[in-house]
C-alpha positions as CSV (number, residue, x, y, z in Angstrom):
1,X,15.7,-29.6,-107.1
2,X,19.0,-29.5,-107.7
3,X,20.3,-31.7,-105.2
4,X,18.8,-35.0,-102.5
5,X,20.9,-35.6,-100.3
6,X,20.7,-38.8,-97.7
7,X,22.3,-39.2,-94.1
8,X,22.1,-42.8,-92.4
9,X,24.5,-44.4,-90.7
10,X,28.0,-43.3,-90.5
11,X,27.4,-41.9,-93.8
12,X,26.5,-38.9,-95.9
13,X,24.8,-39.3,-99.7
14,X,24.3,-36.5,-102.4
15,X,23.1,-37.0,-106.0
16,X,23.0,-34.3,-108.6
17,X,19.7,-33.9,-110.2
18,X,19.4,-31.1,-111.7
19,X,17.1,-31.3,-114.6
20,X,18.3,-30.6,-117.7
21,X,21.3,-32.2,-116.0
22,X,23.3,-36.4,-116.1
23,X,22.2,-37.8,-112.9
24,X,25.5,-38.4,-110.4
25,X,26.2,-38.6,-107.0
26,X,28.3,-35.8,-106.0
27,X,29.0,-37.3,-103.0
28,X,29.2,-40.3,-101.2
29,X,31.4,-41.4,-97.8
30,X,31.9,-40.0,-94.4
31,X,28.9,-38.0,-93.0
32,X,28.9,-34.7,-93.1
33,X,27.6,-32.0,-90.7
34,X,24.5,-30.6,-91.7
35,X,25.7,-26.8,-92.3
36,X,28.1,-28.8,-95.4
37,X,27.6,-26.5,-98.2
38,X,27.4,-28.7,-101.5
39,X,28.5,-25.4,-103.3
40,X,31.8,-26.1,-101.1
41,X,31.8,-29.6,-102.6
42,X,31.6,-28.7,-105.8
43,X,34.3,-26.0,-105.6
44,X,36.5,-27.8,-104.2
45,X,36.2,-30.9,-106.8
46,X,36.0,-28.8,-109.6
47,X,38.3,-30.2,-112.5
48,X,40.2,-28.0,-114.6
49,X,40.7,-28.7,-118.5
50,X,43.8,-30.4,-119.4
51,X,45.8,-30.6,-122.1
52,X,45.2,-33.5,-124.5
53,X,42.0,-33.9,-123.2
54,X,38.2,-32.2,-124.4
55,X,37.4,-28.7,-124.2
56,X,34.8,-29.3,-121.4
57,X,34.8,-31.5,-118.1
58,X,32.8,-34.4,-119.2
59,X,31.5,-35.9,-115.3
60,X,30.4,-39.4,-115.1
61,X,26.9,-40.2,-114.7
62,X,25.2,-42.8,-112.5
63,X,24.2,-44.9,-116.4
64,X,27.7,-43.7,-118.2
65,X,25.9,-44.6,-121.0
66,X,27.6,-44.3,-124.7
67,X,26.4,-40.9,-125.5
68,X,27.7,-39.5,-122.5
69,X,31.1,-38.7,-124.3
70,X,33.0,-40.0,-121.5
71,X,35.8,-42.5,-123.0
72,X,35.6,-45.0,-120.1
73,X,33.8,-48.2,-119.7
74,X,30.5,-47.8,-120.1
75,X,27.5,-48.7,-118.2
76,X,24.9,-48.6,-120.4
77,X,24.4,-50.0,-124.1
78,X,21.6,-50.4,-126.0
79,X,20.2,-50.0,-129.7
80,X,17.9,-50.2,-132.5
81,X,19.0,-52.7,-135.5
82,X,22.5,-51.2,-134.8
83,X,20.9,-47.9,-134.6
84,X,20.1,-45.2,-131.6
85,X,22.9,-46.6,-129.6
86,X,24.4,-43.4,-128.5
87,X,22.0,-42.5,-125.9
88,X,22.5,-39.8,-123.3
89,X,19.9,-39.6,-120.5
90,X,18.9,-36.1,-118.4
91,X,16.9,-35.5,-115.5
92,X,13.3,-34.9,-116.4
93,X,11.5,-35.5,-112.8
94,X,13.6,-36.1,-109.7
95,X,11.5,-36.4,-106.2
96,X,12.5,-37.4,-102.5
97,X,10.6,-38.7,-100.2
98,X,11.7,-39.6,-96.5
99,X,14.0,-42.0,-97.1
100,X,14.1,-42.3,-100.5
101,X,13.9,-40.7,-103.6
102,X,13.2,-41.4,-107.7
103,X,15.1,-40.1,-110.6
104,X,13.5,-40.0,-113.8
105,X,15.1,-39.4,-117.0
106,X,15.0,-39.7,-120.5
107,X,16.2,-39.3,-124.0
108,X,14.1,-38.0,-126.7
109,X,16.4,-38.9,-129.7
110,X,16.8,-42.8,-128.9
111,X,13.6,-42.8,-127.1
112,X,14.2,-44.1,-124.1
113,X,13.8,-43.3,-120.3
114,X,15.9,-44.3,-117.6
115,X,14.7,-44.2,-113.9
116,X,16.6,-44.6,-110.3
117,X,15.3,-45.8,-107.5
118,X,17.0,-45.1,-103.7
119,X,16.3,-46.3,-100.9
120,X,17.9,-45.4,-97.7
121,X,17.7,-47.7,-94.2
122,X,18.6,-44.8,-91.9
123,X,19.5,-47.9,-89.1
124,X,22.0,-49.7,-91.2
125,X,23.3,-47.0,-93.7
126,X,22.8,-49.4,-96.6
127,X,21.8,-47.8,-100.0
128,X,19.7,-49.6,-102.3
129,X,19.9,-48.7,-105.9
130,X,17.5,-50.1,-108.4
131,X,17.0,-49.1,-112.3
132,X,14.5,-49.3,-114.9
133,X,14.8,-49.0,-119.0
134,X,11.2,-48.3,-120.8
135,X,11.2,-48.1,-124.4
136,X,9.5,-45.3,-125.1
137,X,8.9,-45.7,-129.0
138,X,5.8,-46.3,-130.5
139,X,4.2,-49.2,-133.3
140,X,4.8,-52.5,-133.3
141,X,7.1,-53.6,-135.8
142,X,11.0,-54.5,-135.4
143,X,12.4,-51.1,-136.1
144,X,11.0,-50.1,-132.2
145,X,12.6,-53.2,-130.5
146,X,15.0,-52.0,-128.2
147,X,18.2,-54.5,-127.7
148,X,19.9,-54.0,-124.4
149,X,23.3,-55.0,-124.7
150,X,24.3,-54.2,-121.2
151,X,23.1,-52.3,-118.2
152,X,24.9,-51.8,-114.7
153,X,22.1,-50.9,-111.8
154,X,24.3,-47.6,-111.5
155,X,27.9,-46.7,-111.5
156,X,29.0,-45.0,-108.3
157,X,32.4,-43.0,-107.8
158,X,33.9,-44.4,-105.1
159,X,36.7,-42.2,-103.2
160,X,40.1,-42.4,-104.7
161,X,41.6,-43.0,-101.8
162,X,40.6,-47.0,-101.1
163,X,43.4,-48.1,-103.1
164,X,42.6,-52.1,-102.0
165,X,40.1,-54.3,-103.5
166,X,38.5,-57.3,-101.7
167,X,36.9,-59.8,-104.6
168,X,35.5,-63.3,-103.6
169,X,36.4,-66.0,-105.6
170,X,36.4,-70.3,-105.0
171,X,34.7,-73.3,-106.7
172,X,32.5,-75.9,-105.1
173,X,33.5,-76.9,-101.8
174,X,35.7,-73.9,-101.1
175,X,33.3,-70.6,-101.6
176,X,33.6,-67.3,-100.0
177,X,37.9,-66.8,-100.6
178,X,38.9,-63.4,-100.2
179,X,41.4,-61.9,-102.6
180,X,43.0,-58.9,-101.2
181,X,44.7,-56.8,-103.8
182,X,46.5,-53.8,-104.4
183,X,44.2,-51.5,-106.8
184,X,45.6,-51.1,-110.2
185,X,45.1,-48.5,-113.4
186,X,42.7,-50.2,-115.6
187,X,39.7,-52.2,-114.8
188,X,38.9,-55.3,-112.1
189,X,36.2,-57.3,-114.2
190,X,34.4,-60.7,-112.5
191,X,31.8,-61.9,-114.7
192,X,29.7,-65.0,-113.7
193,X,28.2,-67.2,-116.8
194,X,26.5,-70.1,-114.9
195,X,22.8,-69.1,-114.5
196,X,23.4,-69.0,-110.7
197,X,25.0,-66.8,-108.3
198,X,27.8,-69.2,-108.7
199,X,30.8,-71.0,-106.2
200,X,33.3,-69.0,-108.2
201,X,32.3,-65.5,-108.6
202,X,30.3,-64.3,-105.5
203,X,28.3,-60.8,-106.5
204,X,30.4,-58.7,-103.8
205,X,33.3,-56.4,-103.9
206,X,34.8,-54.5,-101.1
207,X,37.2,-51.5,-101.5
208,X,39.5,-50.1,-98.5
209,X,42.2,-48.3,-97.5
210,X,45.7,-50.3,-97.1
211,X,45.4,-49.7,-93.6
212,X,41.6,-51.0,-92.9
213,X,41.2,-53.7,-91.2
214,X,38.3,-55.2,-88.8
215,X,37.8,-52.9,-86.1
216,X,39.3,-49.4,-88.4
217,X,39.4,-48.1,-91.2
218,X,37.0,-47.0,-94.6
219,X,35.9,-49.6,-96.7
220,X,32.8,-49.1,-99.6
221,X,30.8,-52.6,-100.2
222,X,28.7,-53.4,-103.0
223,X,26.4,-56.5,-103.4
224,X,23.9,-57.2,-106.5
225,X,20.9,-58.5,-105.1
226,X,20.9,-61.3,-107.8
227,X,20.9,-65.2,-108.7
228,X,21.9,-65.1,-112.0
229,X,24.5,-64.1,-114.1
230,X,26.5,-60.7,-113.3
231,X,29.1,-58.1,-113.5
232,X,31.5,-57.0,-111.3
233,X,33.7,-54.3,-112.0
234,X,36.3,-51.9,-110.3
235,X,37.5,-49.1,-113.0
236,X,40.4,-46.9,-112.2
237,X,40.7,-44.6,-114.8
238,X,43.5,-42.5,-116.2
239,X,41.8,-39.0,-114.7
240,X,42.0,-40.6,-111.0
241,X,38.4,-41.6,-110.8
242,X,37.7,-44.8,-109.6
243,X,34.6,-46.1,-110.7
244,X,32.4,-49.2,-109.2
245,X,29.0,-51.3,-110.8
246,X,27.5,-54.2,-111.0
247,X,24.5,-55.4,-112.8
248,X,23.0,-58.4,-114.8
249,X,24.9,-59.9,-117.5
250,X,23.3,-60.3,-120.5
251,X,23.8,-63.3,-123.5
252,X,22.9,-61.9,-127.2
253,X,19.3,-60.7,-127.6
254,X,18.8,-61.6,-123.8
255,X,17.1,-58.6,-123.3
256,X,14.8,-57.2,-126.1
257,X,12.0,-54.6,-125.3
258,X,8.8,-53.8,-127.2
259,X,7.1,-50.8,-127.6
260,X,6.4,-49.6,-124.2
261,X,7.8,-52.5,-122.1
262,X,9.9,-52.4,-119.5
263,X,13.1,-53.9,-117.9
264,X,14.0,-53.8,-114.2
265,X,17.4,-54.0,-113.1
266,X,18.4,-56.0,-109.9
267,X,19.7,-54.0,-106.8
268,X,22.8,-53.3,-105.8
269,X,23.5,-52.7,-101.8
270,X,25.9,-50.4,-100.7
271,X,27.2,-49.5,-97.9
272,X,30.0,-47.0,-96.0
273,X,32.1,-47.4,-92.8
274,X,35.0,-45.6,-91.6
275,X,34.6,-48.5,-88.5
276,X,36.7,-51.7,-90.2
277,X,35.4,-54.5,-92.3
278,X,33.4,-55.9,-89.3
279,X,31.3,-52.5,-89.0
280,X,30.6,-52.5,-92.6
281,X,29.3,-56.7,-92.4
282,X,27.2,-55.6,-89.8
283,X,25.3,-53.0,-91.9
284,X,24.6,-56.6,-94.4
285,X,23.6,-58.2,-91.4
286,X,21.4,-56.2,-90.0
287,X,19.8,-55.5,-93.0
288,X,19.2,-59.8,-94.4
289,X,17.9,-59.7,-90.5
290,X,15.6,-56.6,-90.6
291,X,14.5,-57.1,-94.7
292,X,14.6,-60.4,-96.3
293,X,14.2,-62.7,-93.1
294,X,10.8,-63.4,-92.8
295,X,9.2,-62.4,-88.9
296,X,8.3,-65.7,-88.0
297,X,11.6,-67.2,-89.1
298,X,13.8,-64.3,-87.7
299,X,11.5,-64.3,-84.2
300,X,12.1,-68.5,-83.9
301,X,15.0,-69.8,-82.5
302,X,16.7,-71.7,-85.7
303,X,16.0,-75.2,-84.8
304,X,18.7,-77.8,-85.0
305,X,19.2,-79.8,-88.5
306,X,19.7,-83.3,-89.1
307,X,20.2,-84.0,-92.4
308,X,20.4,-87.4,-94.0
309,X,23.0,-87.1,-97.5
310,X,25.8,-87.6,-96.2
311,X,24.3,-90.7,-93.8
312,X,22.6,-92.4,-96.3
313,X,23.0,-90.9,-99.9
314,X,20.5,-92.9,-102.0
315,X,20.4,-95.7,-99.8
316,X,17.3,-95.3,-98.3
317,X,15.8,-98.2,-96.1
318,X,13.1,-96.8,-93.9
319,X,13.6,-98.7,-90.9
320,X,17.1,-96.9,-90.6
321,X,15.9,-93.8,-91.5
322,X,13.5,-94.5,-88.6
323,X,16.5,-95.7,-85.6
324,X,18.6,-92.4,-87.2
325,X,15.4,-90.5,-86.4
326,X,15.7,-91.9,-82.7
327,X,19.4,-91.2,-82.3
328,X,19.1,-87.8,-83.7
329,X,16.0,-87.0,-81.3
330,X,18.0,-88.2,-78.3
331,X,21.1,-85.6,-78.9
332,X,18.8,-82.8,-79.3
333,X,18.3,-82.5,-82.8
334,X,15.0,-80.3,-83.2
335,X,14.0,-80.7,-87.7
336,X,14.7,-83.8,-89.9
337,X,15.7,-83.4,-92.8
338,X,14.9,-86.4,-95.7
339,X,17.7,-85.2,-98.3
340,X,18.0,-87.0,-102.4
341,X,16.3,-90.3,-103.0
342,X,12.8,-90.4,-101.5
343,X,11.1,-90.0,-105.3
344,X,10.6,-92.0,-108.3
345,X,13.7,-94.1,-109.8
346,X,16.0,-92.0,-108.0
347,X,18.6,-94.5,-106.8
348,X,21.8,-92.8,-108.2
349,X,22.1,-89.3,-109.7
350,X,21.4,-90.7,-113.1
351,X,17.6,-91.0,-112.7
352,X,14.1,-89.6,-111.2
353,X,14.6,-86.2,-111.4
354,X,11.4,-84.2,-112.2
355,X,9.3,-87.3,-111.3
356,X,8.3,-85.7,-108.1
357,X,6.1,-88.4,-106.7
358,X,7.5,-90.8,-103.6
359,X,8.8,-94.0,-104.8
360,X,7.2,-97.3,-103.8
361,X,10.0,-99.6,-104.1
362,X,11.6,-97.6,-101.1
363,X,8.7,-96.1,-99.6
364,X,5.9,-99.0,-100.3
365,X,3.3,-97.0,-97.1
366,X,4.5,-93.2,-98.7
367,X,6.4,-90.9,-96.6
368,X,3.7,-90.9,-93.8
369,X,4.9,-93.8,-91.6
370,X,8.7,-92.5,-91.6
371,X,6.7,-88.8,-91.2
372,X,5.1,-89.7,-88.2
373,X,8.1,-91.3,-86.5
374,X,10.1,-88.4,-87.1
375,X,7.3,-85.6,-85.5
376,X,6.0,-88.0,-82.7
377,X,9.7,-87.9,-81.7
378,X,9.0,-84.3,-81.4
379,X,10.7,-83.3,-84.7
380,X,9.9,-81.4,-87.7
381,X,10.1,-82.9,-91.1
382,X,11.8,-81.3,-93.9
383,X,12.6,-82.5,-97.5
384,X,14.8,-82.4,-100.5
385,X,13.9,-81.2,-104.1
386,X,15.5,-79.8,-107.2
387,X,12.7,-78.4,-108.9
388,X,14.7,-77.0,-112.2
389,X,16.3,-80.4,-113.2
390,X,15.5,-83.1,-114.7
391,X,17.0,-86.4,-115.3
392,X,16.9,-87.9,-119.7
393,X,16.0,-91.1,-117.6
394,X,13.1,-90.0,-116.3
395,X,9.2,-89.9,-117.0
396,X,9.4,-86.0,-117.3
397,X,12.1,-86.5,-120.0
398,X,10.2,-88.6,-121.7
399,X,6.8,-87.3,-122.1
400,X,8.3,-83.5,-122.7
401,X,11.7,-83.5,-123.8
402,X,10.6,-79.8,-125.4
403,X,10.9,-78.3,-121.7
404,X,14.5,-78.0,-121.3
405,X,17.0,-75.3,-121.9
406,X,19.2,-76.6,-124.7
407,X,20.8,-75.2,-127.9
408,X,18.4,-76.2,-131.6
409,X,22.2,-77.2,-132.8
410,X,24.8,-78.1,-130.4
411,X,24.5,-81.6,-128.2
412,X,23.7,-81.2,-124.5
413,X,26.9,-80.8,-122.5
414,X,26.9,-83.8,-119.6
415,X,26.6,-82.1,-116.3
416,X,25.2,-84.7,-113.1
417,X,23.7,-86.5,-115.7
418,X,20.6,-84.7,-115.8
419,X,19.4,-80.7,-118.0
420,X,17.6,-78.0,-117.0
421,X,14.2,-77.6,-116.8
422,X,12.7,-74.0,-118.9
423,X,10.9,-72.4,-116.0
424,X,10.4,-69.1,-117.5
425,X,7.2,-71.0,-119.7
426,X,4.2,-71.1,-118.0
427,X,3.1,-74.8,-118.4
428,X,7.0,-76.2,-116.7
429,X,6.4,-74.2,-113.9
430,X,2.7,-75.1,-113.5
431,X,3.7,-78.5,-113.3
432,X,6.2,-77.9,-110.9
433,X,4.3,-76.5,-108.2
434,X,1.6,-79.1,-108.8
435,X,4.0,-81.7,-107.5
436,X,5.8,-79.5,-105.2
437,X,2.3,-78.1,-103.7
438,X,0.8,-81.8,-103.6
439,X,4.3,-83.4,-101.5
440,X,3.7,-80.3,-99.2
441,X,-0.3,-80.8,-99.1
442,X,-0.6,-84.7,-98.6
443,X,2.0,-84.4,-95.8
444,X,3.3,-82.5,-92.5
445,X,6.4,-81.3,-93.8
446,X,8.1,-77.6,-92.1
447,X,11.0,-77.9,-94.3
448,X,11.7,-77.6,-98.1
449,X,15.8,-78.2,-99.2
450,X,15.6,-76.5,-102.6
451,X,18.8,-77.7,-104.5
452,X,19.7,-76.9,-107.9
453,X,23.3,-78.8,-108.9
454,X,24.7,-77.9,-112.7
455,X,25.4,-74.9,-114.7
456,X,22.9,-73.1,-117.1
457,X,25.7,-74.5,-120.0
458,X,23.7,-74.1,-123.0
459,X,20.5,-71.7,-122.0
460,X,18.0,-71.2,-125.0
461,X,14.4,-72.4,-125.4
462,X,12.4,-73.7,-128.4
463,X,12.4,-70.9,-130.1
464,X,16.6,-70.0,-129.9
465,X,16.6,-67.3,-127.7
466,X,18.8,-67.0,-124.3
467,X,16.7,-67.4,-121.1
468,X,19.2,-67.2,-118.3
469,X,17.5,-64.0,-116.6
470,X,14.4,-65.4,-117.5
471,X,15.1,-68.4,-115.0
472,X,15.8,-66.1,-112.4
473,X,12.6,-64.8,-112.2
474,X,10.6,-67.5,-113.0
475,X,12.1,-69.2,-110.1
476,X,11.5,-66.1,-107.5
477,X,8.5,-66.5,-108.8
478,X,7.8,-70.2,-108.3
479,X,9.6,-70.4,-105.1
480,X,6.8,-67.1,-103.8
481,X,3.8,-69.0,-105.4
482,X,4.7,-72.0,-103.1
483,X,5.2,-69.7,-100.1
484,X,2.1,-68.5,-100.7
485,X,0.2,-71.9,-100.6
486,X,2.1,-72.8,-97.9
487,X,3.3,-70.0,-95.5
488,X,4.6,-71.8,-92.5
489,X,7.0,-73.7,-95.1
490,X,10.9,-73.0,-94.8
491,X,13.0,-72.6,-97.7
492,X,16.7,-73.3,-97.9
493,X,18.6,-72.4,-100.9
494,X,20.9,-74.8,-102.0
495,X,22.8,-75.3,-105.5
496,X,26.2,-77.6,-105.1
497,X,26.6,-76.1,-101.7
498,X,27.3,-72.0,-101.7
499,X,26.0,-71.5,-105.6
500,X,23.4,-69.3,-104.7
501,X,23.8,-67.2,-101.6
502,X,22.8,-63.6,-102.5
503,X,20.5,-61.2,-101.3
504,X,17.8,-62.1,-104.3
505,X,17.7,-65.4,-103.4
506,X,17.6,-64.4,-99.9
507,X,14.1,-62.5,-100.2
508,X,12.3,-65.8,-101.2
509,X,14.4,-68.0,-98.9
510,X,15.0,-68.4,-95.5
511,X,18.5,-69.9,-95.2
512,X,21.6,-70.8,-97.4
513,X,23.5,-74.1,-97.7
514,X,27.2,-72.4,-97.3
515,X,29.1,-75.1,-98.9
516,X,29.1,-79.1,-99.5
517,X,31.8,-79.2,-97.4
518,X,32.1,-80.3,-93.6
519,X,35.8,-80.3,-93.4
520,X,35.4,-78.3,-90.2
521,X,38.5,-76.1,-91.0
522,X,37.6,-75.6,-95.0
523,X,34.5,-74.5,-93.1
524,X,36.1,-71.8,-90.7
525,X,37.5,-70.2,-93.9
526,X,34.5,-70.5,-96.0
527,X,31.8,-69.7,-92.9
528,X,34.7,-66.5,-92.2
529,X,34.3,-65.3,-96.0
530,X,30.5,-65.5,-95.8
531,X,30.2,-63.9,-92.9
532,X,31.1,-60.7,-94.8
533,X,28.0,-60.1,-96.5
534,X,25.9,-62.9,-94.5
535,X,25.1,-63.3,-90.9
536,X,25.3,-66.4,-89.1
537,X,21.7,-67.0,-88.4
538,X,21.4,-67.6,-91.7
539,X,24.4,-69.9,-93.0
540,X,23.4,-74.0,-92.6
541,X,26.3,-75.3,-90.7
542,X,26.5,-79.0,-90.4
543,X,28.8,-81.8,-88.4
544,X,29.9,-83.9,-91.0
545,X,31.3,-87.4,-90.6
546,X,34.7,-88.1,-88.5
547,X,36.2,-88.5,-91.9
548,X,34.9,-86.0,-94.3
549,X,33.5,-87.5,-97.6
550,X,34.8,-84.5,-99.6
551,X,38.8,-83.5,-98.7
552,X,39.3,-87.1,-96.6
553,X,41.0,-85.6,-93.5
554,X,39.7,-86.9,-90.4
555,X,39.0,-84.2,-87.7
556,X,37.7,-84.3,-83.8
557,X,34.2,-83.7,-82.8
558,X,35.1,-81.1,-80.4
559,X,36.4,-79.4,-83.5
560,X,33.6,-79.9,-85.9
561,X,30.5,-79.4,-83.5
562,X,32.1,-76.1,-82.6
563,X,33.0,-74.8,-85.8
564,X,28.9,-76.2,-86.7
565,X,27.9,-74.1,-83.7
566,X,29.0,-71.0,-85.1
567,X,26.1,-70.8,-87.6
568,X,22.7,-72.6,-88.0
569,X,23.4,-75.6,-86.6
570,X,22.7,-79.4,-88.2
571,X,24.2,-82.4,-87.7
572,X,24.8,-84.7,-91.3
573,X,26.7,-87.8,-90.4
574,X,25.7,-91.2,-89.6
575,X,24.5,-91.4,-86.2
576,X,24.2,-95.7,-86.1
577,X,27.9,-95.9,-86.5
578,X,29.7,-92.8,-85.2
579,X,31.2,-93.5,-81.9
580,X,29.2,-93.2,-78.7
581,X,31.9,-90.9,-76.7
582,X,31.4,-88.9,-80.0
583,X,27.8,-88.8,-79.7
584,X,27.7,-87.8,-75.9
585,X,30.0,-84.9,-77.1
586,X,27.8,-83.9,-79.7
587,X,24.8,-83.6,-77.4
588,X,26.4,-81.3,-75.4
589,X,27.4,-78.7,-78.2
590,X,23.8,-79.0,-78.9
591,X,22.6,-78.3,-76.0
592,X,25.7,-75.2,-75.8
593,X,24.4,-74.0,-79.0
594,X,20.4,-74.2,-78.3
595,X,21.7,-72.3,-74.9
596,X,23.5,-69.3,-76.4
597,X,21.4,-69.5,-80.4
598,X,19.8,-66.6,-79.8
599,X,23.1,-64.4,-79.0
600,X,24.6,-66.1,-82.0
601,X,21.5,-65.4,-84.7
602,X,20.5,-61.7,-83.1
603,X,24.3,-60.3,-81.7
604,X,27.2,-58.3,-83.5
605,X,30.0,-60.0,-85.3
606,X,33.2,-58.7,-84.8
607,X,36.2,-60.8,-86.9
608,X,39.2,-60.8,-85.1
609,X,42.4,-59.9,-87.1
610,X,44.6,-63.0,-86.5
611,X,47.4,-64.2,-87.9
612,X,46.5,-67.3,-90.5
613,X,46.5,-69.9,-88.3
614,X,44.1,-68.8,-85.7
615,X,40.2,-67.6,-86.8
616,X,38.7,-65.9,-84.1
617,X,35.7,-64.0,-83.8
618,X,33.3,-62.6,-81.9
619,X,29.2,-62.5,-81.6
620,X,28.4,-59.5,-78.9
621,X,24.4,-58.8,-77.7
622,X,23.0,-55.6,-79.0
623,X,23.6,-54.2,-74.9
624,X,27.1,-55.3,-74.6
625,X,25.8,-57.5,-71.6
626,X,27.0,-60.8,-73.2
627,X,29.4,-62.1,-75.7
628,X,30.2,-65.3,-76.7
629,X,33.8,-66.1,-79.0
630,X,35.0,-68.4,-81.0
631,X,39.1,-69.0,-81.0
632,X,40.2,-71.7,-83.6
633,X,43.0,-72.9,-84.2
634,X,43.6,-74.3,-87.7
635,X,47.2,-75.0,-87.8
636,X,50.7,-75.1,-85.7
637,X,52.4,-71.5,-84.8
638,X,55.6,-70.0,-85.1
639,X,56.3,-68.7,-81.9
640,X,56.7,-70.6,-78.6
641,X,53.2,-68.7,-77.6
642,X,49.9,-68.0,-79.6
643,X,49.0,-64.4,-80.0
644,X,47.6,-61.8,-77.4
645,X,44.2,-61.4,-79.0
646,X,41.7,-58.7,-78.1
647,X,37.6,-58.7,-76.8
648,X,36.6,-56.9,-79.5
649,X,33.3,-55.1,-79.0
650,X,32.7,-55.1,-75.7
651,X,31.4,-52.0,-73.4
652,X,34.6,-50.2,-72.1
653,X,32.9,-49.4,-68.3
654,X,31.4,-52.9,-67.9
655,X,33.0,-55.8,-65.6
656,X,32.9,-59.6,-67.6
657,X,32.6,-62.9,-65.9
658,X,34.9,-65.0,-68.8
659,X,33.5,-68.8,-68.9
660,X,35.7,-71.3,-71.0
661,X,32.7,-73.3,-72.2
662,X,34.5,-75.3,-75.0
663,X,35.8,-77.7,-75.2
664,X,33.8,-79.1,-72.9
665,X,34.9,-79.3,-69.5
666,X,37.8,-77.2,-70.3
667,X,38.9,-74.7,-67.8
668,X,43.0,-74.7,-68.6
669,X,45.0,-75.1,-71.0
670,X,44.7,-78.1,-73.9
671,X,48.5,-78.7,-73.6
672,X,49.3,-79.4,-70.1
673,X,53.1,-78.4,-69.3
674,X,53.6,-77.5,-65.7
675,X,51.2,-75.2,-64.0
676,X,47.8,-75.3,-65.8
677,X,46.4,-71.2,-65.7
678,X,42.6,-71.3,-65.2
679,X,41.1,-68.1,-67.6
680,X,37.8,-68.1,-65.6
681,X,37.2,-65.0,-64.0
682,X,36.3,-61.4,-63.9
683,X,38.0,-58.6,-66.3
684,X,37.4,-55.0,-67.2
685,X,35.9,-54.5,-71.1
686,X,38.8,-51.7,-71.1
687,X,41.6,-54.3,-70.7
688,X,39.4,-56.8,-72.4
689,X,39.4,-54.9,-75.4
690,X,42.8,-52.8,-75.4
691,X,45.0,-55.5,-73.8
692,X,43.4,-58.9,-74.7
693,X,44.4,-62.4,-73.3
694,X,47.3,-64.8,-73.6
695,X,45.8,-67.4,-75.8
696,X,46.4,-71.0,-74.4
697,X,49.1,-73.3,-76.4
698,X,47.0,-75.2,-78.3
699,X,47.1,-78.5,-80.6
700,X,45.8,-77.9,-84.5
701,X,42.3,-78.3,-84.8
702,X,41.5,-77.0,-81.7
703,X,38.2,-74.8,-80.9
704,X,38.2,-72.3,-78.2
705,X,34.7,-70.8,-77.1
706,X,34.4,-68.4,-73.8
707,X,31.8,-66.8,-72.8
708,X,31.6,-63.5,-71.1
709,X,28.5,-61.9,-69.3
710,X,27.8,-58.1,-67.6
711,X,28.6,-58.7,-63.9
712,X,25.8,-57.1,-62.4
């Protein structure tokens, strides 16, 4: 066949795959009529030869390999000791199944096979691109080894009218910043070499038209499902073409294939929408909920967490923790997670990592008395691990200093008093599995918080080879090994907060810790940024202390609780010192979360375009019968009154009963000057969507939660 076509969701994808030619995307965009003729597309997009250019038209390929001859950034670079670097791949087999296809390409001169596997989800409209390279050389001498310097999973053409680009940056405690910029001539490149997904370079990008907003307009989205080093680039070429690509990023000599060996790229998850940014996000949310989260986890209500970290840090006292558990159960908590500090010599961050044995000094009778107390209160027990790391001051490191990643001629870079274990070594992986398995096997624990608190600055092994790519694959394998041994245990991905929140890790875990920053004002922006790709049901969101330990800002319980409620809700504060009135308000918020979490975690997300002083979004049930809107006033506003806010996502023909359910017992304006105005009442979906509601004058750091229910 010469072409493969997919129609799904809002898009059509057509791939040129004629035998003997380079594979390429012929069309990707708004869905076409079934009768649309590919010959018409070819005729309308055909380019003429121009002065100063080549004598033939060179079309971009999925690989953009060097041998193609296209003078543009390449997507594939490989060689054999400096030779056989000029690969040019042509199709020798193309097979289409129902919702997937495989295109096999080969270059007989350089003896490389390149295979593309493409899968389309007919419900979400998302496309999964993955690719693999096989070394076809024969023999076992060093001349046959194929070194891959660079490999984009795929290079995808984007409609040139997408003149704006949304990238995602940040830092520790300030993840998922959005940077919307006007596209320019040249290359937009984000490269991450931290060995984990990173806080500062989330592997996602969105291309949009200037008028694209949350509720309307065209947008393309791409995400790399990979938890390690990566490259994201968008190339605006001088010939007017726009190409986007993603792939794993390699250290020198990291990927070397012997004869017959195959390398598999991480997967690109690509989407298109003509109905705005929120519609594009909903495609990604559905993908995570349907394809990544285990059915048993997806079907279970997400339990309210209590996490001990910001309450006690390393200062563990079993009687105090039991008293904390009593308080937690009393306010409605369902899962008690014991964080760092329960094992070995771990009284601070300076020692004990790697020694995963319960501390006799802190827990002389083991963890069982605490766990029995927690489970006796009706809560599930969770526990913290950081398996990939080791302190130099630990029994493990003293016994096996050769187990850490390092550079042989360089001093270890200090980073939180810990080194990185080479978990790609089987003996290291076996040790970690045995240690974690023993804790889970011997205790009634249903949840693991899996943390990773440093970058891979010197990721070499004892032989001197770079191992960051192998580290990620070994991580996935180790987690899966634990999940098979303990299938009912849920696992959270944490990496100094939001340092590892991608679709790659979510194929092996059940939730991400969105950020170490529990400041509710910062969290409003962090969680909004995360929602561009990640659904609310997997975003860990906790009520922190009144005075945030990271920002120093003092924030009301009403603001903290309402912010945490719009995610996977938890608490992370000292319940023994919190004012009683705040605990009572938190208990009300937890009850509210339980009442509405099925809607929050399964409904459709509609972010609402607002000025910067407001963060507003709605969660609407699939049948449009119910909705919950969060309206957060982050700062003050310039005009005398706030904006009119539309209620996006409702069914126009329905009538809805509206109730203001937060702040607690609030039915009128929080700043009362003269007449108080009740917003509770019955309204038509048409008016709510098209006209909206005049928001009440509100203090900064106020969140309103508005619940709408279809009137029968």
